[in-house]
N, C-alpha and C positions, 0 to 999 in steps of 0.2 A: 504494500500500500504506500503511495507517495506520502511524504511527510509535509503537511501544510503548517506554517508557523504564522501566528498573529501575535498581537501585543498582550491581550488580556484574556483571562479564563472565561469571562462572560462572553466576549466576542468569539472565542473558540467554541463555546457551547452552542451558540446560535449558528455558526457556520457548519459545525459538525452535523447539525440537524438537517441542513440542506444537502451536504455532500454525502452523508450516509457512511456505511461501513467500508467503502472502497478507499477511504482516506484516513490517515492518522492526523488529527488536528491538535497542535500543542501551542502553548502560550510562552512567549519570551519574558512576560512581565515587564514590558517597557524596554528601555535601553539595557543592553548586556555589558557594554564597555564604556569607559570614560577615561579622561585624562587624570592620572594620579595627582593628588593635591600636593605636589612638591616641585621644587625648582627643576627646570629642564624638561618638563613634559612636552613643551613646544620648544624645539631646539632652534633658536634664532641664529645660531652660528652655522647650521647645516641645512639651509634651504627649508627651514620651518618643518623639519621632520617631527612627527607627533608620536608619542609613546602612549599606547592604550593598555588598559588593564581591565580584566573581567572582574566585576564587583563580587564581593563575597556572597551576596544574596543571589547573584545571577549564575554562579557556577553550577548549582544543581539544575537550573533550567537549561543551561547549555548542555550539560551532561545528558539530560533527558532527551534532548533533540538528537544528540550524537548517538545515543543508544538506539533510538528509533531508526536512525539511518542505517544501522547495521542490518536491520531486517528488510529495508527497502531502500535501494540506492537512488532516490529521487527526492529533491527538495523544492518545495514551492513556497516562496516568500510572499505572504499576503498581508503585510503590515499596511498602516494607514496611507492614503493617497496624497501625502504632502512631503515636504522636505524632511521632517523628523521621521516619518515612516520609511522613506527611502534610506535614511541614515541607519535606522535599526536593521533593515534588510542587509545593508552593506556590512555593518558590524557583525551580524550573524554569520554571513558568508566568510568574512575574514577570520572570525574566531573558530569556526568549524574547520576551515582549511588549515589553520594553525594546529588544531588537534588531530589533523589528518582524517577527520570524519568525512570530509569532502575529497574525493579522489578525482583523478583525471577523467574518469568515465562517469562521474556523478552529474546528471543533468540538474542544473539550477535555473529556475525561472522566477520571474517576478510578476505578480498579478495585482491589480488594484480594482476596487469597486467603491463607488461613491455612496452606496447604501447597502446595508446587509440584508438583502432580500434574496429569495431563491433565484429570481430572474437575473439580478445583477451579479450574484456570485457565479452562477452557471455561465453567463456570458464572459466574465473575467477569466474563468478557468479555460475557456475555449480560445482566449486571445492572450497568451503569455508574452512577456517581453523580457529584455535584459534590464539589469539595474541601471538607472539613469545616472550616468557619471557626472554631468554638470550639476545635477541637483545635489548629489553627494558632495561635490566640491564646494558648493555654496554652504552646505552644512559645516564642512571642515573649516571653511573660512570664518564662519560665525563663531564656531566653538573655539578656534584659535584666538580670535579677537577678544572674546569674552574672557578667555584664560589670561591673555597677555595684559588686559586692562585690570582684571580683578587681582591676579597674582602679583602684579608689580605695583599697582596703585594702592591696594588695601594695606600692605605693610607700611607705606609712607603715611597713611592715615593713622595707623596704630601708633607709630612713633611720634608723629607731630600733634595728633589730636587724641589724647586718651579718651576712651569711651566710644570712639568711632569704630564701626565694625567692618564695613566693606564699602567698596565703590563698584560700579558696573557701567558698562558701555551704554546701556539703555536706562537702567534704574536710576542713575545719577541725573540724567536729563529729566526723567519723570519727576524726581524729587525736586529738581529746580523749579518746575512748573508750580508745584504746590507751595514752595517757599516764597517764590516771587509773588504769587497771588496773595499770600498772607501779608507780605510787606506792603502790597498795594492797599489792602484793607486797613492796615495800621496807619498808613500815611494819609488815608482818606479823611477829608474834612467835610462833614455834612453841611448842606445848604438848605435853608428853610424855604418852603413855598406853600401856597394855599390853592385849593381848587374849590369851586362852588358848584353845587348841584341843586336842582329843584324837583320836587314831586308835583307833577301837573296832572290834570284830569281832562278828559274829552267831554263834549256835551252829552255823551252816552254813559258817563259815569265810570269810564275805565281809566286807571292811573298809569302813568309812565314817568320815567326819569329823564331829565335833560341836564346837560352841563353847560356852564357859562363859557362862551367863546369870544364875546365882544362886550367891552365895557367902555363907556364914554365914546362910543363910535369907533373905538380902536380894537383891532384883533389882539386877543390876549396871548402873550407868550408864557412859557412855563413859570418864569420867575417874576412876572409882573405883579402878582400879589405876594409881596415878600414878607409880610408880617400880619399880626392879628388885627391891627388897625386897618390895613388895606382890605382885609377879609370882611371886617364888619361893615365897611363902607360899601363893598360889593354886594353883600347880603341885603343891606338896606336898599341899594339901588334896584336890585332885582325884585324884591318883595313889594315895593311901592309902585310898580308899573303894571299896566294892563298889557297882556301878551296875546299874540295870535300866531297862527301857523302861516309862515310866509312861503314855504315850499315843501313839497313831499316828493322825493325822488327815489324810485325803486328800480334797481338794476339787477338783471340776472347774473348769477355767478355760479361757478362750479368748483368742485374739489375732486382731485384725483387721488387714488390710493397710493400709499408708500410702496417702495420696492420691497420684494421679499427679503428675509433676513440674511445677512452675512454675520460673521462672528462679532464684529464691533457693534452693529446695530442691535443684535440680540442681547448682548451684555447691557447696552444702554437701556433698552426697553424693559428688561427684567429688573434692572435697578429702579427705574422710574415707577413701575407698577407694583412690584413685589418687595422692593428694598433688598434684592439679592446682590451680594457682592459678585465680582467677576469670577472669582474662583468657585463660589457656590453654584453660579449659573453654569459654568463649564463642566462641573462634576455631574450635574443633573443631565446636561446635554450629552455627555459621554455615555451615561447609562442608557439614555434613549436610543442613541446610535447603535450601541452594542446589542441592544435588544431588537434592532431592526425596525424601529418606529420612525426614525428620521434619517435624512441624508447626513453626510459628514459635516461635523459642526465647526471645523477650523477652516474657514474659507474667506477669501476676500472677493468672491464672485457673487453677482446678483442675477445671473442668467438662469433660466430654468429649462430643463430638457423638454423638447417638443411633446413627447408622450405625456410628461407631467402636466404641461399646459392643457392638453386635451382632457386629461383626467380631472383637472381642476375645474374646467369649464362645465364638464358634465355633472360634477358634484354640486356646483352652484345652481345649475338648472334644476336638478332633482330637489334641492332643499328650498330654493327661494323663487324659482320661476325664471322663464326666459328673459324677462325684462331686466334682470340683474346681470345679464351676460352681455358685454359689448359685442358689436358686430365682428370686430377683429381682435385676435388675442393681443394682450399688452406685451410689448417686448421691452425688457430692461437691459440696457447696455452694461456690460461688465466693465468696471472701472479699474480692474487690476492691471498693473503695468507689465506683469510677468505672467504670460499665459500658462507656463508650466506649474505655477503655484496657484492658479485661479481655478477653483472648482465650481460646481453648481451651487446655487443658493442653499440655505438650510430650509428644508421643507419636509412634510410628512411623506413617508413612502407609500401610504395608501390614503388618498384624499377623501375617501368615503368614511374614514374612521375618525370621529371626534374623540375628545378626551374621555367622556363617559363610556364610549364603546370599547376603549382599551382596558378600562377597569384598573388603572394604575393605583397602587397602594401608596407609593411615596408621594408626599404632597408637592415637593419641589418638582419632581418629574411631571406630575399631573398638571401643575400650573404652567410649567414651561411648554409642555406639549400643546396645551390649549392655546397658549400665546402663538406658537409657531403655526398651528393649524389655522387659526383665525387670520393671521397675517397673510398666509399663503393664499387662502381663499379670497381675501379682500383684494390682493394685488391683481387678480384677474376679473374683478367685478366692475360694473359700470360706475362711473363717477357720480358723486352726489350733486344734485341741482339745487341751488339756493336762490333766494331773493333777498338782496341786501337793501335796506331802506334807510335813507337819511332824511331827517325832518329838521328843517330850520325854523326857529321860533324867534320873533322879534317884538320889540316894543313899538308903540305908535310913533315915538320921537326918534327911533333909530339908535338910541343910546345903549340899549341892551340887546344882546343876541345870545340865544342858547341853541344847542344841537342835541337831538336824540338819535341814536343809531340802534339798529337791530337787524336781525336776519330771520328768515323763515326757511325751513328745509322743505322744498317742494317735492323732491324725490331723494330718499335716503341713500340709495345705491350701496356702496361698500360700507357706509356708516352703520348699516344694519348689522354688520358682523364685527367691525373693528375700527377703532380710531387710535392713532398714534399718540402716545403720551407726550407731555411737555416737560422740559427741565425746570422752567420757571413759570410763575403764574401769568395768565393772560391779562391783557389790558382790559379795563372796565369797558363794558359795552359790546365786547366782541361776540358774546353769545346771548345778548338780550333778545327778547321777542316783543315787538311792539303791537299795541292794539290798532284798530282801524282809526287812522287819522287823516283828516281831509284838509286840503289847502284852503286858507281863508277863515277857518273856524277859530273861535277863541280858545286859548290855552289858559285855563283857570288853575289857580293854586289848589292843591289838595290839602286844605288846612289841617294842621295837626298830624300830618302823615309821618313826619320824621320825629315828632316830639317824644313818642314812647321809646324810640330806639336810642336817641342821643341826649335827651334832657333829663336832668335830675332835679325834681321838685322846682321846676321853673328856672333853673340856672341856665345861662346861655353858654357857659364854657364848661365842658366836661372832658374827662379823659377817654380817649378811644384807643383800643388796642387791635391791631390787625395781625392775624396769625400767619398770613401768607407772604410776609415780606421776604424779599430775596435773601439768600444766604442762610435761610432757616432761622432767622432771628425775628423777634417781635418788634413792631414799629409803634412807638408811642406818639400820640398827637393830641390836639385839642380841637374841639368842634365849636363853631359859632352858629347858633340857631336863630332864625328870624322870629319875630313876634307871632306870625301866623303859623309857625311850626312846619312850613313847607319848603323853606330854603335853608341850605346848610353849607357852611364853609368848613373844609377839613384841612387841618395842618398836616403837612407831610415834610419829609426830609429826603434829600437824595440819598440813595443807598450805595454802599461800597459794592464792588463786584462780588458775586457770591462765591463762597468756597467751593472747590470742586467736590462733586460726588464721584464715585467710581465711574458712573455713566458719562458724566461730562468730561472727566479726565481721559477716558478712552476716546471720546469724540475729538478732544483737542490733540491727542497724540496722533490720531488718524489724520487730522487736518495738516499737521506738521510733517507727516511722513515718518514718524518715530516709531520703531517697533513694527511688528507684523501680527496678524490675527492670532497666531499660536503663542505669542509672547505677552499679550496684554495682561491676562490674569496672573501669570507668574510674576511679572514685574511689579504690579500693584501689590501683590501679596508679599513680595520680598521686602519692600520698603516699610510695610507694616510689621513684618516679622523682625526686622532689624531695629524696630522701635524708633525709626526716623519719622514716622507718621502715625497718628492715631485716628481712628474713625469714631465719630460721635454723631448720633442722629443722622447717619448716612452721609455726613460731610467729613472731608479729610483735613486734619489740622497738623501742621508740622511741629514736631517736638524740637526742643532746643538743640539736641545733638544733630538733628536733621538740618537745621539752619546753619550750624557751624560747618558741617561737611560741605554744604552747598556753597557757602561764602568762600571756604578754603579752595574748592575746585574752581570757582569763578576767578579767583585771584592768581592761582598757580597752574591751573590746567584748563584755562578758559576755553581753548579751542575744542576740547573733548567733551564739553557740556553745552556747546553751541547747538542750537536747533538745526540750523542749516547744515552744519558739518555732519551731525548724526543722520539727518535725512539723506544727505548725499551718499554717505557710506552705505545706507540701506539700499539706495538705488544701484550702487556698484555691486553689492552682493546679489541683487536681482539680475544684474548683467552676467555675473558668474553662473547663476543657475540657468540662465538662458544660453550658456555656452559662448558668450560674447566677450569674456574677460578671463584672464588667468588668475586663479585665486592666490597663487604665491606672489605674483606681482603686487596684488592688492595688499597682502600682508607686509611685504617688504617696504612699500611706500608708507604704510601706517607706522610700522615699528621704528623706522628711522627717526621720525620727529618725536614720537611718543617716548622713546628711550632717552632722547636728549632732555626732554622735559623732566623725566623722572630723575635723571642724574643731577640736574641743576637743583631741583627741590630737595633732594636727599642731603645736600650740604648745609641746608638751613638749620639753625637752632630753633627749638620750640619757642623761645622768647621772641625771635625774629618773626616767626609765623604769627604769633599772637599779636604782635605790634601791628602787623599788616592788617589782620582781621579786625583789630580794635579800631583802626583808622577807617576801614571800609564800612564798619557798622556804627560809626560814631553818631550819625544823625538819628539812628534808631535807638542806640543804647543810652545816649545822653541828650534827650530833647530839652529845649529851654524850660526852665522852671518859672512858675507863676510869679515868684518873688524876685526874679531877675538874678538870682545868685548863680555861681558857677555850677553847671550841671554835673561836673566831674568831681566836685568836692563831696566826700562821704557824708551822708546825712546823719550818721550815728556819732562819729567822733569829731566831725567838723574840720579835720585836718588832712586826712589821707586822700589821695587821688584814687578815683575808681578806675579799675582796669578789667579787661576781659580775661577770664581765667577758664580753664577746662578741668573736668574731672571725669571719672569713669562713667558718670551718668549724664554727661553733656556739658554745655557751656553755661557760664554764669558770670555776673559782674560782682567783683569783690573789692574790698578796700585794700589799698597798697600798704597800710600799716599793720597787716596781719603779721604775727598773731596777737598783737596788742588790741587790735580792733577786728572783730569777726563778722562785720556786716557783709551780707550777700543778698543778691536778688537775681531773679531770672533775667534773661536777655530780652524778654518781651517788654521790659521797661518798668518804671516805678509804678507801684499800685497793682502790678500783675500778680496772679496767683503764685505764691512761693516767696514773695518778698518778706523778709523778717520785719516784725512790727512790735514796737514797744507798747504793751498794754497798760502799764502803770507800775506802781511800786507797792510792796508789802513787806513790812518789818525791815525796811532798809534795802531790800533786794528788788532789782528790776525784774519784772515778769515779761517774758518775750514770747511772741508767736513766731516760730521759725519753720522752715521747710527742710526736711532731710531726705536722705536716700530712700527711706521707706514711707515718706509722706510727711504732712505737717504735724508739729508737736508744740507743746508749750514748755517753757524752761524757766527755772528760778535762777537769776543771776547769770554770770559768765564764768567760764573755766578759769581757775587760778592755780598756781603751783600747789597750793594746799588742797584744793578741791577741783581735781581735773575733770570730774564728771558731776556737774551740778544736777539737781533733781529735774527730771523730765517726765512728760506724759504725752502719749500719742492721742490724737483726736479720735474718738470712737467711730468705728465703721461696722457695717454689716453687709456681707455680700459685695464688698468692694466700694460701697457707697457710704458717705457720711450719714450718721443718724440725724433725723430732723432736729434742727436747732443747734447742731454741732459742726456745721460747715465752717471752714476757716473764716468766712466773712461774718459769721455770727458770733465768733469768740470774743468775749470781753474779759475784763479783769476777774470778775466774779466766777465765770465759768472756768477760766484758767486755774484759779486757786482751788476750785472744786476738784479738778482733775489732779492737781498736784498734792491733794490730801491723800490720794490713794497710796498704799492700801489703807482702808478704813477699818478701825477696830469696832466690831459689832458688840462684843462683850465676852466675859469669861464663861466658858462652857461649864455646865453643872458637874461634869466629870473631870474638870481641869483643862487648862490650855485656852488660849485666846482664839476666838472666831474672827477671821478677817474677811472683808469683801474687797475685791479688786477687779481690775480690767486686764484681761489677758489676750493672747493671740486669737483665741476662739470666742471672745466675748466676755461678759461679766460672770463672776463666779464667787463662791465663798469657799473658805479653806479652814480646816481644823485638824490638829493632830493630837491624839491621846498619847499618854505616856507609854502605853504598851503597844502602840502602833509603830511599825517600821517606817511607814510612809504616811504622809498626810492624806486626808480625804477631801476631794474636790467635788463641788456640786455646781453645775452650770445654771445660771439664772436665765429665765425666759426673757425678761424685759430689762433693757439697759438701766432704766431708772431705779430698779430694785437695788443696784449696787450702792446707791446713796440712801435708800429708805428701809431696807430689810431690817427687821427687829430680831431680838433674841429668840422669841418663841418660834417664829417661822423658820429661822436659821437652824435651830436645834432639831425641829421636825424634819427639815429637808436632809440634814446630815444623817438622822436616824434611818430615814427611808433609803438613803444611798448605801449605808452600811448593811442594811437588811437585804438589799438587792443590788449588788455591785456590778451586775452584768453589763449595763449600758454606760460604762464609764469611758474615759479616754483610753483609746487603744482597742476597744471592742469593735466587733464587726459592724460596719454601717449598713443601713438598708438601701438596696439599689433603688434608683429613680425609675429605671426600666430594665427589664431583662430581654435581651435581643435574641438569645438562642445559643447554640453550641458552636464553637470554633471548628473548622474542618479538621484540625489536628487534635480535637478533644478539649474539653473544658468550657465552662459557661462564659459568655460575654455579657457584661452589664454596664449600664450607664450609672455612674456614681456622682454624688455631690461632694466636691472638694473645697478646700480653703480658697483656692484660686479659680473656682468655677467647676462646672461639670466635666467629667472625664470618662473615657472608656476603659474598663478594666478587664483584662484576660490574664488569669494566673498572676504572674509577677510583673506584667507589662501594664503600665498606666499611661494612657495617651490623652492629653488635654484636648478638648474639643476646640476647633478654630472659632474665632469670634462670630463668624457668619453662619455657624451651624448650631441649631437649637437642640437641646437635649431631648425634647419630646418628638423631634422630627428626624433624628439621625437614622439612617438605614444600616442594615447589616453590611452592605457593600462598603459604605463609607467607614464603618467601624473597622472592618478588616484592613482597609487601606491605611487607616491611622495606626493600627496595631503593627502592621508590617513596617511602616516608616519609623515608628518609635523603637521597635525591636532592632531594626537595622542600624539606627543611630547609636544605640547603646551597646549593641552586640549581645544583649542579654539572652534573647531567645535562640540565637544561633548556637549558643552553648547548651542551653537547656534542652533543646529538641533531641539531640543525640542521646543525652542522659535518659530522657524519657523512653526513647526507643530501646536503649540497652536494658532498661529496667523491665521491659516487657519480655525481652528475649530470655533473660536469665531464669525466671521461674518456669518458662516453657521447657527449657532444657532439663531442669531438675525434675519436673513432673514426668517428662519422658523417661528419665533414668529410673524413676521409681517403678514405672510400669514395666 
């Protein structure tokens, strides 16, 4: 039987179902070889020769393939139809040849299919080809470049910037985008402006909204109403005039559907509609592809196979009728520059099956398949026909003019199935629907219409909060209401550019030509794993160490984080994969200049690097102070100069008089989270709120030679979040002193010994030790406040219960959140709750769940992947598995001997 090799066991299972018993289908479990993480893996002195090594986890998979070839001397490489898939096939052929499993007479063929369906697999097997050499060379070039950048630049970061972990050809440019956006936001200065709207009514009693466009006969620009006084005058001018309809203009309009999904647009839409991270999205898409439900999910193509277009049009006709199918099929032009890496769009393999028909159990897969199915059908449906209406309203004297806009959907077309999401809120009026309005009729005020929404007990100025402000932030403003309650002026402020979401970041990288479809998820995941960036409420925030790394690279390796340079390098790599450029020439050109930059920077001292970064960041680090004093003078001692410093946890600003003065603050500026703050004095000691490596804490006094470790207490947290009322911004002197009194003496136990209450790593607790006990008894308290309030009677009762039933103490077995089933190698897999969040547990392997994976939604496949990755990183299960196997064999031999 010919041996067919694919990447994953799930894919192998599906393909084996189509090929039957005439073939042996095995999985390589991804890449089988990589460059060893040591100097010289890419030999720059000898024409960039590359040394490859079969990974420890991959050896057994390569051996299994080699063993299978002993029975049938034919190899069919059926890995994914992209550059990475071609590279895996090449690696397998090279590794098996080196093992002498592939002989001179061994036929080796390469087959690809864009979908794992019986028809696609059968057709691919009937049309084998050779491994695509230019595509492999493009992979070799990319891998060598990533190695040369990472292996040579990362050590420079480690030496010059303690706490920096790595740099990368694409990841550093991606990080630069996020850091520069944050600096734009910090430099932004909001500008006030006001807008006026009125609630009007038709003679038939129907209300509608119009906004002020003309005042005093002049067309209003955005900032013409600059303050509350201007707004009040405008509201008065509008509310005291008689208005009528001067014109009604209705224009037909149409909307066409979006193109079908490619990798980047799928990630963007999954983020907008479901909050899925790029990695989470691709994991779900991978499972759908391997199960044969969708076409290949790493693609920069938007064209669709003719037979798929036909099937799509037939499905639309069956479900929605012939009116929803355009006369001619819609053709979407492929934007990919390199045809060899451009595949078909991402679409269902069977257009007749919607998400309910597949009965998918995994929620991520179900939601993503539903999205892909709807988008694919919509892309071949008729356009939506709309009627957009603009109503102009004016006063008799021509001094005031208002405008009402709205639209009516005449025929929904593709909107019946799907509408693309938006990254930011739409402008007011875009989706309004207007009542029947006729030219020349009066426009009367709908008295009191706005009063209930914006007025408080007759007040004209109230606070308004809009939740949909750009950047995920709330926007506060003031409203000015007319006496008749029908005209309203709203205060607004210009908003900074929004922080990137994973979706908008992918979109920006695609626009700049940085990275390729197969890299977006891993790049964005890497900068979060390196703790250069954190994700909050779906927005990406740069950490201090991420800022420092970016500024360092911009000052010492600017060329290699330039957008144009990175995009041009991607284009050259595409030329390699198209067979139009020699990859070793590309490497030689890159290495010549890059090596010179590395050599030059390596000679610099850390102090020199910090001085350069200090100057580069000066406008951000030391903004002008309100009192006009020198922004670089330490606010604590009043003498030392502030300087940029680095630590293992990132950059910060500190006083030059250290250790006499210990003032520090984050590089985000004065007042930012993490700046130390003097809360007051108690018994002659200064009480400080500070930020440490493990979070904020309060401290009594400063270290002295006699007292090197002054009393400290961390701010209480639960589940990684500050308890209500104990956020750093809520801490005052009284709360700080309360924390510093810990541990609190509750009282003397009736059987001797003091009972104390305290705050620990796992929350509040009480502790007591009898004279005859070797160890103290601990009891966790349910509520945080109990640590300050618990009395003797309750404490004695809890301790008695714990001593009577010690089973659920610290160190006892925790109850699983979910039980997923048994591992293929034996042993139960469960989801547990840990100190740092939920994790997957299998025997001695504990794998923390990624931030974008929820404990109640993780699948067995995801759990197995996390366990494999964790075991491989630690090497734990690689040693445990043979012991387990040996343990099974020994009793078997003994029992056989007894018989």
